[in-house]
C-alpha positions in Angstrom: 0.0 0.0 0.0 1.2 3.5 -0.9 1.8 5.7 2.2 0.2 9.1 2.2 1.8 12.2 3.7 -0.3 14.6 5.7 0.8 17.8 7.6 -0.9 18.8 10.9 -0.4 21.4 13.6 -0.9 21.0 17.4 -4.4 22.2 18.5 -4.9 24.1 21.7 -8.5 25.1 21.1 -11.1 22.9 22.8 -14.8 23.0 23.3 -17.6 23.1 20.8 -17.4 26.9 20.3 -13.7 26.9 19.6 -13.8 23.8 17.4 -16.7 25.4 15.4 -14.6 28.5 14.9 -11.7 26.3 13.5 -14.1 24.7 11.0 -15.3 28.1 9.8 -11.6 29.0 9.2 -11.2 26.0 6.9 -9.4 23.8 9.5 -10.3 20.2 10.4 -10.0 19.0 14.1 -8.2 15.7 14.6 -7.0 13.3 17.3 -4.1 10.8 17.3 -4.6 7.8 19.6 -1.1 6.5 20.5 -0.1 3.2 21.9 1.3 3.9 25.4 1.2 7.7 24.7 -1.3 10.4 25.6 -3.8 11.4 22.9 -2.7 14.3 20.7 -5.2 17.0 19.6 -4.3 18.3 16.1 -5.7 20.5 13.3 -5.4 19.9 9.6 -6.1 22.0 6.5 -9.5 20.7 5.3 -8.9 21.3 1.6 -5.4 19.7 1.6 -6.6 16.6 3.5 -9.5 16.2 1.2 -7.2 16.2 -1.8 -5.0 13.6 -0.2 -7.9 11.2 0.2 -9.1 11.5 -3.4 -8.9 8.3 -5.3 -8.9 6.1 -2.1 -12.2 4.2 -1.5 -11.4 2.7 1.9 -10.6 4.4 5.2 -7.9 1.9 6.2 -5.1 4.1 4.9 -1.5 4.2 6.2 -0.2 7.7 6.5 2.9 9.7 7.5 1.6 12.3 9.8 4.0 15.2 10.0 3.3 17.4 13.0 4.7 20.9 12.5 7.7 21.5 14.8 7.8 17.9 15.9 8.5 14.4 14.6 6.7 12.4 11.9 4.3 9.6 13.1 3.2 6.5 11.3 -0.6 6.5 11.7 -3.6 4.5 10.4 -6.7 6.5 9.4 -9.3 5.2 11.8 -12.5 7.2 11.2 -13.6 10.3 9.3 -16.8 12.0 10.5 -19.0 13.9 8.2 -21.8 16.5 8.6 -25.2 14.8 8.3 -26.6 17.3 5.8 -23.7 18.8 3.9 -21.4 15.8 4.0 -18.5 18.0 4.8 -15.7 16.4 6.9 -16.0 17.5 10.6 -13.5 15.4 12.5 -10.7 12.8 11.9 -9.3 10.0 14.2 -5.8 8.5 13.7 -4.2 5.5 15.4 -0.4 5.5 15.8 1.1 2.2 14.7 4.4 0.4 14.8 5.6 -1.0 11.5 7.0 -4.1 13.3 3.8 -5.0 15.1 0.7 -6.7 13.5 -2.6 -4.9 13.6 -6.2 -6.0 13.2 -8.0 -4.4 10.3 -11.0 -5.1 8.0 -10.1 -5.3 4.3 -12.9 -4.5 1.8 -13.9 -7.3 -0.7 -14.4 -6.4 -4.4 -16.2 -8.9 -6.7 -14.6 -9.2 -10.1 -15.8 -11.1 -13.2 -19.3 -12.0 -14.5 -20.7 -15.3 -13.2 -21.8 -17.9 -15.7 -25.0 -18.3 -13.7 -25.8 -14.7 -14.5 -24.7 -14.4 -18.1 -25.9 -17.8 -19.4 -28.6 -18.9 -16.9 -30.3 -15.6 -16.0 -29.4 -15.9 -12.3 -28.9 -13.0 -9.8 -25.5 -12.3 -8.2 -25.8 -11.5 -4.4 -22.9 -9.8 -2.6 -23.4 -11.1 1.0 -20.4 -9.6 3.0 -18.4 -6.5 2.1 -15.2 -6.9 4.1 -13.1 -9.5 5.9 -11.2 -9.2 9.2 -7.5 -9.9 9.1 -4.3 -9.5 11.1 -1.2 -8.3 9.4 1.6 -5.8 9.5 0.8 -2.2 8.6 3.0 -2.4 5.5 0.9 -5.4 4.2 -2.4 -3.5 4.2 -4.3 -3.3 1.0 -7.3 -1.0 0.0 -9.3 -4.0 -1.2 -9.2 -7.8 -1.9 -10.4 -9.0 -5.3 -12.7 -12.1 -5.3 -13.3 -13.8 -8.7 -16.9 -14.9 -9.1 -16.8 -15.7 -12.9 -17.1 -19.5 -12.3 -20.3 -19.4 -10.2 -23.4 -21.1 -11.5 -26.9 -20.9 -10.1 -26.9 -22.2 -6.5 -23.2 -22.0 -6.0 -21.4 -19.7 -3.5 -18.0 -18.5 -2.6 -17.0 -18.4 1.1 -14.3 -16.7 3.1 -12.2 -19.9 2.6 -12.1 -19.0 -1.1 -10.6 -15.5 -0.5 -7.0 -15.6 -1.7 -4.6 -14.0 0.7 -1.0 -15.0 1.5 -1.2 -17.0 4.7 2.4 -16.0 5.5 1.4 -12.3 5.8 -2.3 -12.4 6.6 -4.2 -14.2 9.3 -7.9 -14.3 8.4 -10.1 -13.8 11.5 -13.6 -14.1 9.8 -14.9 -17.7 10.0 -14.0 -19.6 6.8 -17.6 -20.9 6.2 -19.2 -17.4 5.9 -20.6 -16.9 2.4 -19.1 -14.0 0.5 -21.2 -14.2 -2.7 -23.8 -16.5 -4.3 -25.8 -16.7 -7.5 -29.6 -17.1 -6.9 -32.1 -18.6 -9.3 -34.2 -16.1 -11.3 -37.6 -15.3 -10.0 -40.6 -16.7 -11.9 -43.7 -14.5 -12.0 -46.3 -16.9 -13.6 -48.8 -17.1 -10.8 -50.0 -13.5 -11.0 -50.8 -14.0 -14.7 -52.9 -17.1 -14.0 -54.7 -15.2 -11.2 -55.5 -12.3 -13.5 -57.0 -14.7 -16.1 -59.1 -16.3 -13.4 -60.3 -12.9 -12.3 -61.2 -12.0 -15.9 -63.3 -15.2 -16.4 -65.2 -14.5 -13.2 -65.8 -10.9 -14.2 -67.3 -12.1 -17.6 -69.7 -14.6 -15.9 -70.9 -12.4 -13.1 -73.3 -10.0 -15.0 -75.5 -12.9 -16.4 -75.9 -14.5 -12.9 -76.7 -11.2 -11.4 -79.3 -10.5 -14.0 -81.1 -13.8 -13.5 -81.2 -13.2 -9.8 -82.5 -9.7 -10.4 -85.3 -10.9 -12.7 -86.5 -13.6 -10.2 -86.1 -11.2 -7.3 -87.9 -8.3 -9.0 -91.1 -10.5 -9.6 -91.2 -11.6 -6.0 -90.5 -8.1 -4.7 -93.2 -6.6 -6.9 -95.8 -9.2 -5.8 -94.9 -8.7 -2.2 -95.0 -4.9 -2.6 -98.5 -5.0 -4.2 -99.9 -7.3 -1.5 -98.4 -5.2 1.1 -99.9 -2.0 -0.3 -103.4 -3.6 -0.6 -103.3 -4.7 3.0 -102.2 -1.3 4.1 -105.1 0.3 2.2 -107.7 -2.0 3.6 -106.5 -1.6 7.2 -106.4 2.2 6.6 -110.0 2.3 5.4 -111.2 0.2 8.3 -109.5 2.4 10.8 -110.9 5.5 9.2 -114.4 4.0 9.1 -114.5 3.5 12.9 -114.2 7.2 13.6 -117.9 8.2 12.8 -119.2 5.5 15.3 -117.2 7.1 18.0 -118.8 10.4 17.1 -122.3 8.8 17.3 -121.7 7.5 20.8 -120.6 11.0 21.8 -123.9 12.4 20.3 -126.0 10.2 22.6 -125.1 12.3 25.6 -127.7 14.9 24.9 -130.5 12.2 25.2 -129.3 11.4 28.6 -129.7 15.0 29.5 -133.3 15.0 28.3 -134.1 12.0 30.5 -132.7 14.0 33.4 -135.0 16.8 32.5 -138.1 14.6 33.1 -137.6 14.7 36.8 -139.7 17.9 37.4 -142.8 16.1 36.0 -142.4 13.4 38.6 -142.3 16.1 41.3 -145.6 17.6 39.9 -147.4 14.1 40.2 -146.2 13.9 43.8 -147.7 17.3 44.4 -151.0 16.3 43.1 -151.2 13.3 45.4 -150.5 15.4 48.4 -153.4 17.7 47.5 
């Protein structure tokens, strides 16, 4: 791996307000985590650091970090933080490394070639894991590991055991049985077509059945409606005819009053007897 060279300055400013001021001035806050040393706060030129990272896909990069007025450190780029909206770099973390001690890193996996199962059988290539964990010296780090998938047919897979790395320099830590890539069978979409045809046949037969039911139902409903109306009319007429009888009974009350008026004649007969 090619080593990048980055220049930095010691950073005295701390706190969100001071760090925000540095970002507005075009500077990038950074921290170096040392093995057995205190952490170092640094600041880098944002534009120059961005230019140095151009053309490098991964973040596992080995760098010569030259601190102004001090010594040069061998560091590994650990993490680059970005603004959630603008995507601008906001902070960088470095790990100081020794070129004689092995480190644990994750190397990206890149699939190369076109599988036979895709080009000739219509299958679908699925990339299952994107990186593999290894242990190696800093100088043996690579930006990515190529995995050839051109021989895969439908149903076949490549695992971590198929990843070609020199065992003398790399110790693979990811389990060997983990699948890296596979070719899946093409998806068949015949059932929806059959279902649509069945729905179409049902739609053509429904209007006739509904019409027959309507014709039978209409006759029955019309007959019941006529009978119901006749019954309502007869009951209505009977109920209306009873009202005059009630009035006649009320008219009999004056006759009763006339009978009450005969009482004085009885009194006159009584008077005659007394005479």
